[in-house]
C-alpha positions as CSV (number, residue, x, y, z in Angstrom):
1,X,48.7,-17.3,-9.7
2,X,47.7,-16.5,-6.1
3,X,48.8,-12.8,-6.6
4,X,46.6,-12.5,-9.6
5,X,43.6,-13.9,-7.8
6,X,44.2,-11.7,-4.8
7,X,44.5,-8.6,-7.1
8,X,41.4,-9.6,-9.0
9,X,39.4,-10.0,-5.8
10,X,40.5,-6.6,-4.5
11,X,39.6,-4.9,-7.8
12,X,36.1,-6.5,-7.9
13,X,35.6,-5.7,-4.2
14,X,36.3,-2.1,-4.8
15,X,34.0,-2.0,-7.8
16,X,31.2,-3.6,-5.8
17,X,31.6,-1.2,-3.0
18,X,31.1,1.8,-5.3
19,X,28.1,0.4,-7.2
20,X,24.8,1.8,-6.2
21,X,21.5,0.2,-7.4
22,X,19.4,3.2,-6.3
23,X,20.6,6.4,-4.9
24,X,17.4,8.4,-4.4
25,X,16.3,11.7,-5.9
26,X,17.5,12.3,-9.4
27,X,18.8,8.8,-9.8
28,X,18.3,7.6,-13.4
29,X,18.2,4.0,-14.6
30,X,18.1,2.6,-18.2
31,X,17.3,-1.1,-18.7
32,X,17.3,-3.2,-21.8
33,X,16.5,-6.9,-21.9
34,X,14.4,-9.8,-23.2
35,X,10.9,-10.5,-22.2
36,X,9.4,-13.9,-22.1
37,X,5.7,-14.7,-22.1
38,X,3.3,-17.4,-23.5
39,X,3.3,-17.4,-27.3
40,X,6.2,-14.9,-27.7
41,X,9.6,-13.5,-26.8
42,X,10.6,-10.0,-27.3
43,X,12.6,-6.9,-26.2
44,X,11.8,-4.5,-23.3
45,X,13.3,-1.1,-22.6
46,X,12.7,0.8,-19.3
47,X,13.7,4.2,-17.9
48,X,13.3,5.1,-14.2
49,X,13.9,8.5,-12.5
50,X,14.2,8.9,-8.8
51,X,11.7,11.3,-7.3
52,X,12.6,10.7,-3.6
53,X,14.5,8.6,-1.2
54,X,12.6,5.4,-2.0
55,X,10.4,6.0,-5.0
56,X,10.8,6.5,-8.8
57,X,8.7,7.0,-11.8
58,X,9.4,5.9,-15.3
59,X,8.3,4.4,-18.6
60,X,8.5,1.0,-20.1
61,X,8.0,-0.2,-23.6
62,X,8.1,-3.7,-25.1
63,X,7.7,-5.4,-28.5
64,X,7.2,-9.1,-29.0
65,X,9.4,-10.3,-31.8
66,X,9.2,-14.1,-31.8
67,X,5.5,-14.9,-32.4
68,X,4.1,-17.9,-34.3
69,X,2.4,-16.8,-37.7
70,X,-0.7,-18.7,-36.7
71,X,-1.4,-16.1,-34.0
72,X,-1.8,-13.3,-36.7
73,X,-0.4,-10.7,-34.3
74,X,-0.2,-7.3,-35.8
75,X,1.9,-4.3,-34.5
76,X,-0.9,-3.3,-32.0
77,X,-0.8,-6.7,-30.4
78,X,3.0,-6.9,-30.2
79,X,3.7,-3.3,-28.9
80,X,3.0,-2.0,-25.4
81,X,3.9,1.3,-23.7
82,X,3.5,1.8,-19.9
83,X,4.0,4.5,-17.2
84,X,5.4,3.1,-14.0
85,X,5.8,3.9,-10.4
86,X,8.4,1.9,-8.2
87,X,9.0,1.7,-4.5
88,X,12.8,1.2,-4.2
89,X,13.2,-0.9,-1.2
90,X,16.9,-1.8,-1.2
91,X,17.8,0.6,1.6
92,X,14.6,-0.2,3.6
93,X,15.4,-4.0,3.5
94,X,19.1,-3.1,4.4
95,X,20.4,-4.8,1.2
96,X,23.9,-4.0,0.0
97,X,24.2,-0.6,-1.9
98,X,24.6,-2.5,-5.2
99,X,21.3,-4.2,-4.9
100,X,17.7,-3.0,-5.1
101,X,14.2,-4.6,-4.9
102,X,11.4,-2.6,-6.4
103,X,7.8,-3.5,-6.4
104,X,5.6,-1.2,-8.4
105,X,2.5,-0.4,-10.4
106,X,2.1,0.2,-14.2
107,X,-0.5,1.8,-16.4
108,X,-0.2,0.7,-20.0
109,X,-2.0,0.7,-23.3
110,X,-3.4,-2.8,-22.5
111,X,-3.9,-3.0,-18.8
112,X,-3.3,-1.7,-15.3
113,X,-0.8,-4.0,-13.5
114,X,2.0,-4.6,-11.2
115,X,5.6,-5.6,-11.3
116,X,8.3,-6.9,-9.0
117,X,12.0,-6.4,-9.9
118,X,15.4,-6.6,-8.7
119,X,18.7,-4.9,-9.8
120,X,22.2,-6.0,-9.0
121,X,25.1,-3.7,-10.0
122,X,28.6,-5.0,-10.7
123,X,30.2,-1.6,-11.2
124,X,29.1,2.0,-10.8
125,X,27.3,2.0,-14.2
126,X,26.4,-1.6,-15.2
127,X,24.3,-4.4,-13.6
128,X,21.6,-6.9,-14.3
129,X,17.9,-6.8,-13.7
130,X,15.1,-9.4,-13.5
131,X,11.4,-8.4,-13.4
132,X,8.1,-10.1,-13.3
133,X,4.9,-8.3,-14.4
134,X,1.2,-9.2,-14.2
135,X,-2.0,-7.4,-15.2
136,X,-4.5,-6.6,-12.5
137,X,-7.3,-5.2,-14.7
138,X,-7.4,-5.7,-18.5
139,X,-9.0,-3.0,-20.6
140,X,-10.7,-5.5,-22.9
141,X,-12.9,-7.8,-20.7
142,X,-14.1,-10.1,-23.5
143,X,-12.3,-13.4,-24.1
144,X,-9.0,-12.4,-25.6
145,X,-7.5,-14.1,-28.7
146,X,-3.9,-15.4,-28.2
147,X,-2.7,-12.4,-30.2
148,X,-4.5,-10.1,-27.8
149,X,-2.9,-11.9,-24.8
150,X,0.6,-10.7,-25.9
151,X,1.8,-8.1,-23.4
152,X,-1.5,-8.7,-21.5
153,X,-0.5,-11.7,-19.3
154,X,2.3,-12.7,-16.9
155,X,5.6,-11.5,-18.4
156,X,9.2,-12.2,-17.2
157,X,12.0,-9.9,-18.3
158,X,15.8,-10.2,-17.8
159,X,18.6,-8.0,-19.0
160,X,21.2,-5.2,-18.5
161,X,20.7,-2.1,-16.4
162,X,22.8,1.1,-16.6
163,X,23.2,4.2,-14.4
164,X,22.8,7.4,-16.3
């Protein structure tokens, strides 16, 4: 049993050593996960492309699936698409190579906002991410209905991330 545990620890240690959360220019990441917000739960998909040593650009889209019928949320309320800019700070903060922290800005169909996320890679191609997003300026300034608040409020996302 001890030999199995030692072998497993060595294998995992090697895979952690090779995993990189952000490698700079031309680095590509794909993420898919669940997003959680008031009055709804949905799916989020993001793509980020490395433009330099510590910054990347990308796109994010989300769709809220679990919405109460009383909200009367149509496709336009449930769907969002955003362009995003990230400052990848893992190397600046001297984190292990398999971990990254990325604050950023996003410009979407519903608002201009910011996000803060982290990625942790278990192997060269697979890891987990967690991200919180909040609007800074909403395009519609009137009182928003609960359906209009979807994708236009604090959102937390969690899921899988992949190196491409």
